[in-house]
C-alpha positions as CSV (number, residue, x, y, z in Angstrom):
1,M,98.0,-64.5,250.0
2,G,97.5,-61.4,248.5
3,R,100.6,-59.9,249.1
4,A,102.6,-63.0,248.0
5,L,101.0,-62.7,244.7
6,S,101.7,-59.3,244.1
7,V,105.4,-59.8,245.0
8,I,105.5,-62.6,242.9
9,L,103.8,-60.9,239.9
10,G,106.0,-58.0,240.7
11,I,109.1,-60.0,240.0
12,Y,107.6,-61.6,237.2
13,G,107.0,-58.4,235.6
14,I,110.6,-57.1,236.2
15,I,111.8,-60.2,234.5
16,V,109.7,-60.1,231.6
17,V,110.4,-56.4,231.0
18,A,114.2,-57.1,231.3
19,L,114.0,-59.9,228.8
20,I,111.9,-57.9,225.9
21,T,114.4,-55.0,226.5
22,S,117.4,-57.5,226.0
23,V,115.8,-59.3,223.1
24,I,115.4,-55.4,221.5
25,V,118.9,-54.5,222.1
26,N,120.2,-57.8,220.7
27,F,118.4,-57.5,217.6
28,Y,119.4,-53.7,217.0
29,T,123.2,-55.1,217.6
30,E,122.5,-57.6,215.2
31,V,121.2,-55.8,212.4
32,K,123.8,-52.8,213.0
33,D,126.7,-55.5,212.7
34,E,125.1,-56.7,209.7
35,E,125.2,-53.4,208.1
36,D,128.8,-52.7,209.2
37,R,129.9,-55.9,207.7
38,K,128.3,-55.1,204.6
39,E,129.8,-51.7,204.3
40,S,133.1,-53.0,205.2
41,E,133.0,-55.7,202.4
42,A,131.7,-53.1,199.7
43,K,134.6,-50.9,200.5
44,A,137.2,-54.0,200.5
45,G,135.5,-55.0,197.1
46,A,136.0,-51.4,195.9
47,D,139.5,-51.2,196.9
48,A,140.3,-54.4,195.5
49,E,138.8,-53.4,192.2
50,A,140.5,-50.3,192.0
51,D,143.7,-52.1,192.8
52,A,143.3,-54.5,190.2
53,Q,142.5,-51.9,187.6
54,E,145.9,-50.3,188.8
55,N,147.7,-53.4,188.1
56,V,146.2,-54.1,184.9
57,K,147.5,-50.4,183.7
58,E,151.1,-51.3,185.1
59,T,151.2,-54.5,183.2
60,D,149.2,-53.7,180.2
61,P,151.9,-53.1,177.3
62,E,149.6,-50.3,175.9
63,T,150.0,-48.1,178.9
64,T,153.6,-48.9,179.3
65,E,154.6,-47.6,176.2
66,K,155.7,-44.4,175.5
67,D,153.0,-41.6,176.0
68,E,152.3,-40.0,172.7
69,C,152.5,-36.5,174.0
70,H,156.3,-36.9,175.0
71,G,157.4,-37.7,171.8
72,P,160.1,-40.4,170.7
73,E,162.6,-41.3,173.2
74,E,166.3,-40.1,172.5
75,N,167.7,-43.6,171.3
76,E,164.7,-43.7,168.8
77,K,164.9,-42.3,165.3
78,P,162.0,-40.2,164.2
79,E,159.5,-42.1,161.6
80,E,159.6,-40.7,158.1
81,G,157.1,-37.5,158.2
82,E,158.0,-36.8,161.4
83,K,159.9,-33.6,162.6
84,S,162.5,-33.6,165.3
């Protein structure tokens, strides 16, 4: 009777240790996946924001007009007071 009980308790102990280990590993994996997902969402959000800012610059009439530092375009006449 004693040997049978020892075998049963030994097998039970192995199963319990395996279950506890699997729970810990699964928990760690879920936490790590959630962190990775949040990082990728944050990066995607930052990339989307940068793209949106870039699109605004491309379609904004103030930024598409000639640069002040380049002077008037060839077909434009200089304004009064400006020297060419």
